[in-house]
N, C-alpha and C positions, 0 to 999 in steps of 0.2 A: 505494500501498499504505499504511495508517493503522497510524502505531508502536502498540504495545501498551498496552491501556486499564491494564494493571499486569504490570509487570515487574521480578521478582524473580532476583538472581542471586546465589548464592555465599551465601547469609545466615547469620550464625553469631547465637546467642541464647546467651545463658548467666546462668544463677541458681545463684551461687556456683559451686559446684564442679560443679553440673548442666550441660551442653551439651544446652537444650531440641532447638536446630537447630542442625544442625552440617553448611552447606553448601549448604543446601537451594537450587535455581532451579528455578523456575516462570514464564510466561508465561499472561497473560489477555487474548485479542483483542475489541477494541471491539465491541458489540452484541451479544455473547454472554452464555450462562448457562453458568458454570462451578461445579462444584462441589470442594470441597477436601475430602478424607474420609479419616480415621483414627480408630485404636483411641484411646481415650483415656491420656495421655502422647506419643502421636506428635509434639505438634508445632506441629500447625496454627493452634490457639488462638493461641498466641503469634504465631506467622506472619502472623496476621490482623490481630493488634493493630498490628503493626508497620507493616504496611499503611496500618492506617486512624489511623497516627500519633501512638499510645500508649503503643510502645517503640521506645525508639534502638537501630539496629543496634549490635552488638556489634566485627562483621565484615560486609563484603559490600554490598551495592547494593540499593536497592529505588526504584521508581520509579510513581507513581500517576497516573497522565494527564499522564504526563512529568516529574512533577512530586518533589520531595523532600519527604514526609509529613510530616516536622518541617520544615525549612528554610524550606518553602514553604507551609507550612499556613495562613496568612491566607488565602493565593490560591487552595488547593485545597479548605478547607470547605466552602463556597457549591458547592461542584460533587458532594460526595460526601454520602451517604445508610448511614446506621448502625444497622442495630437489634441491640441487645446482645441474650445469652440471658434476661439478666435484669437488671431496674431500671434506670435513662435515666430515671425522674421519680421529682418529688418525691414521698414517700410523702402526703402531705396533699392536694394538690392533686386537682383533680376534673377527670377525663377531658379534657374539651373546653376546661376552662382551659390545660391542657398542651399541648394540640395548637395554641391558638391563639396559643399564645405561640411553640411551635416555627414556625408558621408566621411570626409577627412579624421573624422573623430573618432572614429570605427575602426577595430583593427581588422575586420574582413566584411568590408561592405557591400551591399547588391550595388551591379551594376546600374549606376545613375541614368545611363542613355537608353536600358530596357524598360528602368521604372518608370520614366518619363514618356515610355511609346504607350505603356500599359496602363496609363491613366490620362491619355491624352492631353500630355500637356506639351507636344511639340510646337507646336505654333505660338506658347507664350513665353517658351524658354526664355527668351532676351526681354523681357515686360518687367519692369520694374514691378515690384508686390504690390503695391499700393494702386497699381491701375490693375491689377485681375479684377476679374469680376469675383463675385464673391463662390461662386461653383469653383470656379480655377483656385481662388485662395485654398479653399478646402481640399480639393487635391494635391495642392501642394504638401497641406498639413499633415497631408495621410503619408505619402510620400517620405516626407521627413520623419514620421515615426517608423518607418517601415524599413529604411535603408540600412541600418544598423540590425540587419537579423535577430531582434530582439527575440527570448524567451517568454516574454510579457509585453503586451501591450494595452494602451490604455487609449480607447476613441471618445472624445466627446462629441456627440452629433455629428457624427463622420459623413453621413447626406444629407445633410443641410444645404439646403440652395445648391443642388444637383439636379442634373437633366434625369429624366428615366435612365438613357442608355448609363450615364455615367455611376448613379445608383444602381444599377444591376452589377456592374462592372467593381464597386465597392463591394456587395454583397459576395460577389464571386473570389474577390480578394481573400474575404474574415472567412470563407469556406476552406480556403486553400489552407488558410494559415493554420484553422484547425486542423486539417488532416497531414499538416507537417509537425504538430506536434504543441503548436504555438498556442497560449494562454489568451484570450481578449476577453477583456472588460469593456460592455459597451456601455454609453448612457444615449439615450434616443427620443424623441419626441414620437416617434411614430412606432404604434403599436404594433402594423403589421411587420415590420423589420425586425421586431424584438422576437413577435413569433415566431418567424419566419428562422431566425438564425442563433437562436438561444439554446443555449443544453440547458439553461437553469435561469429564472427571473426570481429578482428578489425588488419587493415593493417598499418602498422608502415613505414614509408620511412620519410628521412633526417627531423628527427626527431619531424614531427606531423604523424595524422594518419589522412589517404586521402582515407580510406574507411573502413564502418562499416555495418553489417549487419547478417542475417545468410547465412549461405554457399549458401542455396537455393537463396537468396535476391541477393548476389555477382555476383554468376552465371548468374540468368536469368539478372540482368543490361547490360550484356556485348551483344554489338551491333552486332555480330554475330552468334547467339541464333537465328537459323530457322525451318520453318517447309519444307522439299522437296517435291512435288508434281510431278509424271509423269501421265500425261492424254491427251487426244488429243490435236493436236495443235491448237492456234488459239481460247482459251477459253476466253470469257469475261471478262478478270482481272477488269475491272472500276469495273464494278456489283458486283464480287468480294469482291474487296476491299471495297464496299457500307456497306458492312455485317458485316467488320473484325471491334475488337476491335481498339480504337483511340491508335494511336502510331505503329500500325501494316500496313505493306504493302505489296504490291506483286509486284513481277517482273516475265518476259518468257524474261529467257536466250536462250538457246538454244530450237527450235519449239517443245512444249511439257512437259515443263523442266520446274515448275514454283518453283519460292522460297517467301515464305511468313516470312518474318522477323520480330521480334519484341520481347513479351514477351510470350516465349513457355510454353502452359499449357496444362494440361488435357482439360480444357473448348477448349482454341483456336483449339487444335486436332479436339473436338468431332463438334465443327461451319464448320470447312473447310467440314469435311465429310460430315455429315448431308446438306450443305449445295451445295455440288456435287450432293448426293443423290438429293436434292430436283429441280435440274435443270438436269437432268438427264446424269451426267456425270459420266462416269466409272475410276476410279482412277485405274490405274495403279500398281501405289507405293506409299506410304508415307511413310517417313522418317525423324526424329528428329536430328536436328544437334546442339550441345550443348557443350557448354564451360565446361571445369573443372573450381574446383577452384584453382587450378596451371596456366591454360592459363587465367584464370583472374588477379589473380596476375602476371603473365610477362606484361600482359598489361599496369595492374597501374603504376608498378615500374621501368618494364623495365629491370629489371634483376632476374635472377635465386634465389632461397632462400639460393642455397649452395654459 
């Protein structure tokens, strides 16, 4: 068993009288993509900046690749890539110069020309950073985070401002990083992005982790996941309920319209349709009603992500 790539235990961070992070704990397993989601002011950015070594904890313990981000910064920095939400480059420097400079800081950097081509930056290599579009700046920031071949990468809003093609390229790169054993910690305002890319999601609110799990686990834990069945009215729902897994219930609302609530899964669908067949019941329709990750986020926090 490998130790966590990131381990945060009972982290407390304060800004004057305001406690931004209040006893937060989470782990990130090696070689995974982990999303940290939360509404504005939830404490996720402060937590990430503490893991990156930009802030010193007021209380609690933070370890990144087994090291203290502050005390062991010299040893840790060559192994970690950081993509900031904005900034990170000198405003007057040309894009290709900035990337070559970043590459020069590492012992075994990636080929900058290949990286520029992969991220579609060929046309703006000689353009000063301040004149790049928002999307171009994002792609350059991603290239700067990747060029040192990091073991662990922090990506803050990596696809903000990108067109659909560049967004898809970024997703493919993140998948490749995972395939190559690189650990990615991701913050994003795009729920489809978190759902598509993440092995695990931590939802943060008011300085705490309020839910953790795979995207599928978080969605399946919702109370309004349901299987809807239309069949002849008056079906023996008590008999059906006895055949259902523990924690699953069945009700008949309108005559002939049955709602089966619980952890919706392929096994549950097969069980219900098989029970109908065994009992001579013809199901006119069977449909699955399922929350999205965004629905679950709203349920848990009461706030939209933006």
